[in-house]
N, C-alpha and C positions, 0 to 999 in steps of 0.2 A: 370536922373535915370528913366528906364522904370517901369511902373506899371505892376501889375499881374492880368491876366485873368484866373479865374478858371471857367472852364466849367464843368457842370454836367447835369444830367437828370432825368427824372422819367420815369419808364417803368411799364405800368398796367399788369395785368395778360393777356390781350389780346395782348401784345407786342406792344401797341400803345405808342408812346414816346411824351414827351414833354421836349423840351431843354431849358437851362438857363444858363446864366453865371454872374459872379460879378467880378468887377474890383476893386482890392486892391491897396491902395498905398504901396509902398516898401521902406520906409525910410531908412531902415538898407541896401539897395542894396544887398539884399541876392540872391544868383544864383539859377536858375530853379530846379538845382539838389537837393540842400538842401531842397528848399520849397515842391518838389514832395516827397522826402524821409519823411520829416516831416508830409505830409498830409497822405501818404499811412500807415503810422505806427498807426494811428488813425482811420482806416476804418476798417469796419466789413469784414473779409476775403479779406482784401486789395482792396475792391471795393466799399462797400456800407457805407452809414451813413445816420442819421436822420437829415433832413434840419433844424428842429426847436432846435434842440441840438446845432448845428452849428451856429445858428442865421442866416440862409440863408431862402431866399423865397421858400416857399413849391410849387412845380411844379405839385402836383397832380391834377388829373382832378375833375371838379365839380362833375360828376357822377360816383364817385368811388364806388365800391361794396366790399363786405366782402372778396371776393377773390383776391382783388389787395393789393400789398405790400404796407409798409408805408415808406420804405427806399428810398432814392435816390441813384444815381450811379455817382460817380466821373469818369469824362473823362479825362481832363488833365489841366495842367497850362502851360501859355505860356507869354511871355513878349508882352506888348501892350502900345501903345501911348495913348489909350483911358483914359479919366479922370474917376479916381475913382467914382463909384456909390454906395458906403458903407462908413460908418464911420470906419469899422473895417480896420485894417492895419496889415501888416506882421512887427514883430519887433523881 
């Protein structure tokens, strides 16, 4: 059963980006379409989320300013053979 790679990014006010990903286990063997739909229904305007609320690493730059947003941007989910790097899993 493949694991799920959740890719996301942080984009500051100057459009500088910092990319990250988390690999989840998928013990229920959920299809990508179901996972993607479940994620998107919890996003702000179908795109953004607060990393701390989702228990994901914060990708903001160390030198953020008051102009920089505090949300992160969802990119995609995909199957991967990489090992999970979080205790969170999809069930």
